[in-house]
N, C-alpha and C positions, 0 to 999 in steps of 0.2 A: 458410588459413581466415581469413575476415574477422572483425574484432573489432567486434561490434555492441553492446558494452556501453555502457550509459548510466548517468548518475548515479542513476537510479531502480532499477537492477538489485538492489542490496542490499535496497531497500525491498520490491520484488516478491518476492524470495526470502523475506524475513522474514514477509510476510503470506500466503505460499503455504500455510502450515501452519494447519489449523483451530484448534489450541490457541492458537497465537499470535494469531490473529484474535479468539478469545474473550477473550484477555487484553487486547487493545486495546479491545474493546467494554467490558470492565469498567472500564478506565482512563478511558473517556470520561466516566464519572460523576464521578470524583474520584481524586486520587492515593491510593495505598494502600501499606501496608507489604508487603514481600515475603511475610511469613508470612500476612497477610490474603489476599493474592492466591493464594497456594499452597493455602489452605484451600478454595478453590472448585474445585479440580482433583483428580481421582483419580490423583495421581502424587506421587513423592517431592519433597521440597524441592529436592534436587539437580537433578532433571529440570526443575523450574520455573526454577531459576537458569540452566540451559542455554538454555532458551527466551528468558529475559530477556536473556541475553548476546547472542543473535542480534538481538533487537529493539533492544537498545542499540547494537550494532555498526552497525546500519542507521540509527541516529539516530531511530528511531520512538518510543522512550521514553528517558527519562533517569532516573537514580537519584541519590539524595543520602543520605548516611549521617550521621545525627545520633545521637551516642552509640552504642548497640547496635542501633538501628533503621535499616534501609535502606528509604527510601520511593521508590516508583516512580511516575512521572507520564508522561503522554502528551506527545509533542513535536508539536504541530499543524503546524509548518513542514514536516516531512517528508511528512505527508499532503497538505499543500497542493501540494508539489512533484509528488507523484504525480497529484493532481487536475489540475494544469496539463498534464501529459503526456497524460492520458486525454482532456482537453478538446481538445487539439491534434490528437490522432488522430481523434477523433470529427468534428471540423470538416473535416479532410482527406477523410475518407470520405464525409461528406455532400456535399461539393463533387463528388467523383467520381461519386456516385450521381445527383446532380442533372444532371451532364453526360451520363451514360448515359441518363437519362430524356429529356433533350433529343434525343439521337441516336435513341433508339428511337421518339420521337414524330414524327420527320421522315417525310414521305412520300417515295417514290422520286423524285418530281419535285423535291423540296427538295434531295435529295442530289446531283442532277445540276448544280445551280447553283453 
């Protein structure tokens, strides 16, 4: 079996879950403590920590502990990496579709030349 893994695979896995995407959206506003973040979700603190662990493992978020408070913030570099990959894919497909449009626009006489 071929290995198609890329550096963005962990990021894609992390954002595949709607709860984790909601956490990311919350963190786009500002860094928050884990307990603040957990307050916005109908799940246990332990479940929130598991989601954060996946996000942190993919480098989508980072956390810092000061005293007894763990603060979580978004890591924009990971999302930029994903954006670059999506842009490259879009560009490749646009080129292919443009070429297909050119081929479909040819008349039978053009194809003989």
